[in-house]
N, C-alpha and C positions, 0 to 999 in steps of 0.2 A: 483414764488418763486422771489427773487429779491435779488441784493446785497448790502452789508450792513458791518458796520466796527466789524471785530472780538472782543469782550470781552475778556479780561487779566484775569487770574484767580485771583481771589477774587475781582474783579469789579463786582458792584450790577448795573445791567441795570437798567434804569429807565421804570416805566409801563407804556404802551403805550395800545392805544384801541384793538390792537391784542394781539397775544400769538404766538410772532414768536422767534425765536431762532436759531443761527449762528448753520451749524451742517457739515460744510465741504466747497470743494473748487468745482464750476463750472468753467465753460468756461469763468463767465464775475468776478470772484474772489469772496471773501467769499457769501456762500448762505446761506437765511435764508429759514426755513418751519414754516407757521402760522398756526396752527389749526381753528382758526376762518377763516382767508380770503381761504386756501384752502383745509379745513376741511369739516364739523366737524370731520370726523372720517379715520384714515390711517389704510392702510393694510402693515405690511411689511412681506416679501416673503424671502427664500434663503436657498439655498439645507446646509448641515455640513458644519462648517469652511466657510462658506462664510461671516463671519462678523455680521449675523444679531445685536445677544446681543451685540457686541462693539458697534455697531450704535446707538443701544438704549439709551445702558449709556452715550455715548456722547451727544445723543440728548438730553436726559434729565437733564444731569447735564447743560448744555446750559440754559434750562427752568429755572431751578432751580436758576442759575447767573441772566439771567433776571427780574427776577419777583417774588416777595414775596410772603409767604404762605399767605396772605390775598387774592391775587388775584389769587393763583394758588397752587391746590392739588393734589397728587399724590395717586391711590388705584393701586398697585401693584400685579400682579400674577405672581410668580416664579416657571414654573412647570419643571422648570430643577434644581429642591432642594436649589434652593437660590443662585445659583452661577451668576445668572445676577442681580437683583437688591436687594442682600442682603448688599451691603454698603448704598444704600438709606435709609433703616430704622432709621438713626440718623438723616436723614433730617428733617427740622420741616415742611417742606412740605408735607411729606409722612406719611398719615394716616395709614400705615400699607404694609407689605411686605406679602404675603400668598405663601406658596408654596405646593407643592404636595403632601408633607410629615404630612400634617394639612389640612386633608380633614374637619373638623369639620370647621377650621376657614374660608375655603374657601365658607361653605354655611354659617356663620355668614355675612361674607361680603359679599356676592349677597343678604341675604336679606336686608342689610341696605343700599344698591345701590337702591331695588327699594323702601325702606323709602324714600328716596332722593329724589328719582324722584319725589314722592307725596308732599313732601316738599315743594321742587320748584317751581311747577305746584302752588300749594297753594299763597306762596309767589307771584310772577309773579300777579295772578289775584287779590291779595291784593291790588297791585298796579298800576293795570290796563295797565299793559306792558306786548307785546306780545311776547319779548324774553330777556334774558339776558343783550346783549349786547345792547340795547336801557336801561336799569335799570342800569350799572353796577355802576354808579356813586350814585344810593341812596344807604341811609345809611342800613347798614344790608343787603346789597348785598351780594350773594352766590359769592365764589371762582369759577372760572372754575376748574374744576374736571378732570383729564384725569385718565382714566381706561385703564392700561395696561395689555396684558396680553401675557405670553411668556412659552411656547410653546402653542397656543392655540388649537390643536388637541388633547393634551393631557386633555384639559379641558371640549372638547364636547365629547369627549370618555368616560370619568369616571363620567363626573356629566352630562347628557346629558339634565337632565330637564329645565337646565337654558339658553339654547339656547333662550326659549322664553322671558326670560327676558332681555337678549343681544338685540333681535332684538327691544324689546320697548325701550330700552334705546338707540340704534341706530337711531330709528323712532324722538325721541323727543329730543335726543341730542342736537342739535345745536340749538333749543329756550331755553333751558334749562342749555346751557353751559357745557355740561358733553361730552367727547369726549373718543370714543375707539380709541385703539393702540392696534392692535391685530398681534402677528408674528406668524409664522408658516413656516414649510418645505414646506409643500404641502397643500395650502388652496384647491383644487379641492375634493368636497365632504363634507367640512368641513366649511366653510365660506357658509350661506345661501344667495339663492337671495336676499331675504328681508333684511339681512346688507351688503350686495355688492352695492345693490341700494341707500345705503346712506354713504357709502365708496367714498370719492372724491381725496383722496390721496394716492396714492400707490406707496410705496418703493421696487423695485424688484432687491435684490443683485444677485449674481450668481446663476441660476436655472439647474436643473438635464438634463434638454429637453427644445426643443421645443415647445412641447406641452405644460408643463406646464407654459414656459414664455410667451407663449400666454393665459392661461388662466388666468394670473394676470396682466400682461402689456398690452396684443393686440397685441404682437410684441413679435417677439423671440430673440430680443436683447439681453435678461437677460441671454440667452442660451449660449450667445459669451463669456462673461466675463470672463477673462483669469483669471485659480486659482490661480496664483500665487500675484495676486492682490487683496487679500479681503479687502472691503471696497468699493471698487468700485460698482457703482449701478445705474439703470436708476429711475429715478422721472416721474412720469406723475400724472398732476395736472390735475382732472375734466377728461374731452375728449381730454384734449392736446397731443402733441405729446412726447414719453420720452426723457428726458434727462441725460446726462450721468455726474454723479457727483461722486468727489471721496471724500469719509466721513473722519472726522478725527480722527484719532484713539484714543481713550479712554485709554492712558498706563496707565498701572500696575491696570487695572479695578478688577481683581481679587485679587489682592494682601491684605494681612491683613483682608479680610471677616469673614477668621473663628473667627479670633477674636472678631469680632463683634458679634458673631450669640451668645448671652449668653444662651438662654435656647432653648426649646426644639421648639417653634416655632420661626420663625424670627421674628413676631411680639411683642415677648417679650422686645425684645432690644426698641420699641419705650417709655419703661417706665426710661431708659437711659437717664442721661443727654448729650449733646454733647462732645467728648471725644476729644484727639489730634489726629491730621493726623497721617494716616499712611504714611508709603514712597509712592512715584509714583505722579506722577501730576495730576492723576483723583482723590485719594483720596484727593490732598490740593485741588482742586476745590470746591469739594465736602465741605470740612472744612469751605471755603471761602463764600461760597452760603449759608452755615449756619450760619454763625459769624454774632451776632446783631440781629439774628432774631428769635424770639419765637413761639412757637406751637399756633394755634388758639385756643380760650379758649372752643369754643364747637367742639368736633370731630364728625365727619361724619359716623364712625366708632364705634358703642360701646366697650367697653373693654370686652374682654374672660373672658369665668369662670375659676376660678383658676383651677390650675392643680393637687394639693394634698393636699387638705384640711381634714386633720387628725380630727381637732377638728373646726369646722367651727362657730361662734357665727356673728349672724347679728342682728344688733340693730334696730330693727323692732317691733314695739307695737303691729303689727296685732294680730289677733285672729286664732286658730288652731294649729296644731302643725307644730312648723319651721320641716320641712324635708331637707332644704338645698338650694338653688340658682336655680334660674330659668334664664336664655338666652332670652332676647326679641328681635324681630326685630328691627333693629332702634334703640335701648335701651342699658343700662347696666342692667348686672344681676340685678335682687331683689329678697328678700326672697321668697321661694316656701314655701307655708302652704296646711295644708290638714284640711278640718275642721270635724271633726267625728261626729256633731249634722248634720250636712247636710245629715247624716244619707246614705251616698251611701259607698260602699265598695273602698278599696284600692288593687291594686295587684301589685307586685315587681317581673317581669320575669326575670330570669337570664341565660347566656348563660353556667356558671359555678357556682357550689355550693356554691364555696369558695367566692361568690361576697356577697352572701346572709347575712352573720351571720354580719361582721362590720357593714352592712345598717342595718339590723333589729334591730340590737343591740342599736342603735346611734337613731333608732324612739321609739323603745319602753323607753328607758331612758327619751327619753324627753317626752313621755306621762304620766312617772311615776313621772315626776317631779311636774306635776298636782294632786295635792290629790283628784279631784271629778274625773279626767279621770282614775287615777289609780286602785280605788274604783270599775269601772268599767270593768277594765280591766283583761279578760281571756287569759293567753298565755299556748298555746300549743306549744313546742318551740324543734323542731325535728332536730335544729342547734347546742344547747346549746349555744345559743346566752346571753341568759340573765344570763350566771353565771358572765358575765364581767361587769355589768352595774354599781356597785358601790353601792352609796345611792341615795335613792329616798325611796316616798312614797310602801306604800306595794301593790301589784296587791291583787285581787280579788282572782284570783288564777293561780297558775303555773304546768304545766305537761308536763313532758318528755316524750318520745319515748320508755323509757327504764321502764316506768312503765304505759303498757297501760289500767291495770284496773284503775289506779287513773282517767285517761284521760277520761274512760268511765263513771266515777261519776261525773267528772267535765260537761261532756257534758251535763248527766242528771239532775245536778245540774241549770246549762244555760238553759236547754229546760224551767225550770221552773220559770226562773226569767225574761226570754226575756220579757216579756210583763209588764218590769216595764217602767216608763216616759222617762227615759234618758234610749239610747239603749246601748248595752252591746258592748263592743270593741274587738271583739276576733281575736286574733292574730295568727297565723298558719304559722309559720315558719319552711321551710323545709316540703312543703304539701306532698312530697312523702312518708315521713316516717309515715303518716297516711292513707295512700290509704290501700286498704285491699288485693291487688296483693300478694300471699302468705302468708297471714296473717290468713287464715281458716276463718270459720263460723264469728269467733267474730270480726275480722279484716274485714272484710266487711258491717258488721252492724254498726260497728262505722264509716266507711264510708259514709254508706247512712246516718247514724245519723247527723254527721258531716256537708254533703252538704244540706241536710235540716236545720238544725239551719242558716247555713250563709245565707239561701234564707228569713229568717224569718224579719218581720216586726220591731221586737226589736232589732234587732242584726246587728252589723254593723262589716264586714268581712276586716280583713286584712291579705291579701293570700301573700306568698312569695315564689316561686317554680323555678324548671326549665322547661324539657320540660312536663311534667306532666301538668303544669298549663295551657300552651302555646297553643290558640285555642280550648281546653275545656269549657264543663259544667259549670265549677266550676270561671269562668268569668264574667259568667250573672250577678251576684249581685256587681262587680266590674267594673262601665263606667270609672275610673281613672287607669290607667297602666303607670305602667315605667318600661321599657326596660332595661335590662343591659348588654350590648353585649361583655366588655371586655373579651377578650378571649375563645370566643363562635367559633364554627365550624358551618360548613355548616350544617351540623346532626341535632344540637343542634336548629338552628333559621330557620328550614325548613317551621314552620307553624307560624313565626312571619311576621307583615306587615312591610312594606319598612318604613324604619326609615331616619331620618336627620343624617348623619356622625357626630360621636364622637368622643372625644378623648379615648386612652386606658390608662382611668386611673381609681384608684379602685373609683368608686359609681359615674361614670358619665353615664348617661342613657338619652333616651328621652322619655319625656311625653307625653302622649295620652288620651284625654278624651273630652267631650264635649268642644267644642266650641276652642279647638287647633287644629293647622295648621297638615293637615291631615298627613304628615311625623313625626309628633311629634315638641316639641320645646326640645331644649337639656337642661338640667339639672344638677347639682352635688350636690349628695346626702350628707346629715352629715356621716361619716366615723366614728365608734367608733374604740377607741385604743385598741384591746379586751386584752391586758395583763400590760394595767394602772388602771383598773378599781379591786376594793375590791369584790371578789366573792358572788353573795346574796344567802343568804341561805333559802332554799326553805320556811322554816317555816314563813317566813316573811310575805308570802301572807296568807290573810284573811280565803280563805278557805283551807285545808289541808287534806290529808290522814291520817288513823289512825296514831297513836302513834307507835313505836315499840314496845312498854311495858304498860300495866297501872298497877302500884303496887298495890299487895295486902293492900285490907282496904282505898283504896284512894276513892272507890264510897260507898253509902250507898245504902241500899237494899231497892228496889227490883231490883236496876241496877247493871246490870253484864258487861258492855262493854261502850266504848266510840264508836260514829259512826263516821263514812270518813266526810267529807266538815265542818260540824259544831264544831264536836269534842264534841258534847255534850252526858251524860249518855243515856243508853237507859237501858231497861229492855227486858226479852224475855220469853214467857211461851209457850208450844204448844196449840193448837186450842182444843185438842181433850185430852186424857188421857195418851197418850204414846210420847215419843221424841224418836229420833234418832241423835245423834250428829255423823257427817262423820269425815274423815281425813284419811291423808297420816300418814307413820310413822313417829313419831317427831313432828307432828302438834299440840299436845298438847289436844288432842280430851279426855281422861281420866280426866286431869284434867279441863277440861272445863265440865264435865259433871258432877263433884262432884261440881264446882262453881254453877252450875246452880240449882242443888238439895238445895244448903246451902242459894240462892240467895230468892228460893220461901218461906223458913219458913215454911216446912211441914215437917212432919217426912219421912224418908228415910230409908234405907236398902239395903247394899250390898248383892248381889245374886252372887252366882258362880257356875258352874255344880256341880250336887253331894248333894249340900245343900238343905234344905228346901225353898220353895219359901216364901218372905214375907208376911205377913197379907196383905189383899186385900187393906184395905185404904192406906196402907204406899208406897211411892214411891220405885222401885225395883231399884236399879242402877246396870245395867247390862253392864260390860266391854267386849269388843270384841267379843259381840254378832253373830257375822259372822263365827267365829271360833268355837261354842259351837257343842258337840257331839250330837246326833241324837236326841236322846231322849230327853234330857234336853231343846234342840231345840224346839222342840215340845211344850212340857211345857209351855216354853215361849212363844212360837206362841199363844194358849190357852188361855192365860193370857192378851193378847194384844186384842184378838178378842172377849172376855167376860167383857172386859170393865176393867181392873186391870190396876193400876198406873206402866209405865214402860219408863226409861229412858235408853236408851243405847248408845254405841258405837260402830262404824264398820269402817272398811276400805274402803274408798271411790273409787268404781271401776264401773264398768258397769254390774256388775254380780249379784248386791245386788236382784235382785229379785228369784235368786237362792241359794243364802247362807242364806237371811232372809224371810221365806215364807212368813211373816208378811208385809213384805214392804209395799205391794198395800196397806192395811187396813189403810196406814198414808195417811194425807194428803199431796200430794207431792210439797206444798210452803209451810205452816204454822207450820207441824211439826219438821221440820228440821232442823239443823247447819251443814253447809257446812265449815269444816277447811283450807285453803289455797285457793284454790287449786291450787298444785304445778305442774300439769303434766294434760295434755290434757284427760286422762283418768280420772283422780279425778273431774275435770273438767265438764263431760258428766256422772259424776254417780247418780246424780238425775232429770235429764233434765234442769237445769237451765243455763240459757244463761249470763255466767260471765267467764270473762277472768281469763288467767292462769297467776299465781305469782311465778314463780321459786324461789323466794329470799322471801317468807312470813313466817315471824317468828314464831315461835309457839306462838296461840290465834287468829291469825288474819283470821278472816271468814265472811259469809255472813251468816244473817240473815235477816226475814221478821219482823218487832217488830210489835206491836198492832198498828192497826191503818194503814198500809202501806201496798201494793197490789205488791212491788216487792223486791226483797231481795237488802239489802244494805250492805257495807262493815265495818266493826266494829274490835274493838282488844279486847278481853275478859280480864277481869281482871285478874291477877294472882292468883292460888289459894293458900292460906295461907298455 
């Protein structure tokens, strides 16, 4: 500690080999502390109201006055919500001010410091210099860097994994020109022995007890300071004796701070030019310290991710889908892209379902902007996210949870197409909507089919879900995962890995995957404005469910219907000499039976109870066969069993073996047409595993065309 002339406000000190600054008055006059001569690191301790924050502000203001930004930089952690270091955000010396209100920024800055340590080590090695002091006059020499933390206990308790990084800085800081200034009320149990071993400068303001004073200072003197004299402290250099010092008050330190903190993070103010000084000598000093000085061209701390990107566009010609931005340790954010042709799946796991829709819609919109990717995209949308996409190329197929029958058909068609050279992109948004819980046997089959499809080599799954996705077998084909924690509670995240902190911003998350940090890298995904797009009609997809109606006369015999997926016309007739058309009330079974008779181009005749049976070579059209009286029903059964031609209709039910004695003589797959089905009972009438479609229009049916082995859905043409 040495005497020196006090610098007046607005006067820039001349840079010297040391890093000294006037901090107050001692017995010999104005006093200066020098982090190079007395450090390299400092510990500032004092109980509440002792003046720690005021001391730090005064000390750092003096340093800024005495040394230009090219020689001195600040990284300031303010764990008092910004009340200590907020005004320093406009100084050109200041890299950033991070508060306890921004855990993401804390992590980003600590990562940047780790990168800076390696950069400085490489620079010294390349110049053959043992330390920064001996190389400070070389071109490109790094500035001295002060990393100040107020209140250190908060950082140690809330982000405990950073302590090892600080130990590393404390160990190599002297040679690299990096200086820690740790401020806390009670160092015991917080400042590790490894850090204490490298702290030579101790400033002890009033402490609450003899024990705390002895722990910090090696003496009980700090506990005897008069509480009515804030700013009084004992300073110990190395193993020397404590010396009483009266620090200069940083008058008006808090005034005007609220006017400067213009963003959700204090570091946002770094993007603003220096403004006019606020009232008070402290703000005058800071304004003078920055006047005529510019911020260094190369920042030590990278820019943060944006806070609210609704429509993010990145000028990056890279390949793959643009998902958003990724934060890098020690570097600015860059475009985050995912390459579907790498054939590895992608999973989005959110704490709240509302987080998935805007993100999923933006990803699909990006895929549909590419014609080739669009033609390979199958979208199972349980969130209705695709309806706000606006313009783009047609996907291969779109299915929603409201039409499980169509979803089953899409999955079946995807199984047949998954062997193509280019993989299918299977988008499953809102995974929970597609799981079988509570959906009966059909839902369980759909879930098993979907899981198997996600694991096929020719399919790349993109899955979005909440708790049902975290920690489940669905993640196996998705090594790249993005967790979106905004709004999530402990119950939602119980199965999540420990993640890097992220801001509570829509689309903000942590990216995990091969080659990435264990706790993930912060990312900002593109978020679609769901209200801004033009709703996309499902008919734009290349695969389509059956039309709601097929006009009479629009098909050429023997075609009777248009099938699902391709929309192609199809013919149908029974394998044997009898056919049965099943359906519920209003399903169109009577007109459907007549359509079939006419399409076959063979003679037929209506047969009603009490009338003579048609000639054996004619098709006998029998309506409501399950309601015939006993004797005519017996005669009908004999005709079927003797090989006579019959096409009959009946109500779909599980009692057909009782109401139609000849039902067992039919092929249960090839001789039936099932309309609807609109209820579970109708779906189970013939043993087929087809989903219920409660809103099926008349003529919507399931049948097995010639050459097929499973039922497909179709729409019968309207009868003339």
